[in-house]
Phi, psi and omega in degrees: 000134180286159178299316178300319179297316178302314182289324177296314177300317179298320180296334183265359184298317187275334180188160175296149179218153173271171186310306182295325176297323177294314179304313181296318182292323176297318177298317180295314181298323182269007182054041176083000182284326182248123178242101180281130171278154184302318179299318177295315180304310184290332172295316178296314180299319178298316179295316179295322178293319178299328178271003180064032179265336172226161174212160178294129179269312180191167174236139178227140173272122179229119180052043177079003180242146179273124178254125178259129177256135180246152176225154178283144177266172175300320177296323178294319178296320179292319177296319178295317178301314180296318180293320177298319179295318179297315180295319179297319179295317178297318179295319179299314180297318179296317180297318178299316181292322177295321177297318179295321179295315180295318180294330180281352177081011178274151181245000000 
């Protein structure tokens, strides 16, 4: 799973969001490190929808424009859970090896 997909799924865990809301939440979650462009966002959403990890929640007309809200599916939550566990395991292994390297006195 790509980092943008991981962050989009994470942004949708607590509630459905529209595109710009997802972009803002991804920036907040990544502490400003990840800035999704709208084209990238919709590419990620299309891929996630194709994999049934997100789905359209509703559409609303706001100031003459159609706003689409997306929500994470149960399959999406499970995929996110599995990816978070995989990343945590990888981080743990890297931290253990770095600690061992430091304890061994190598630079």
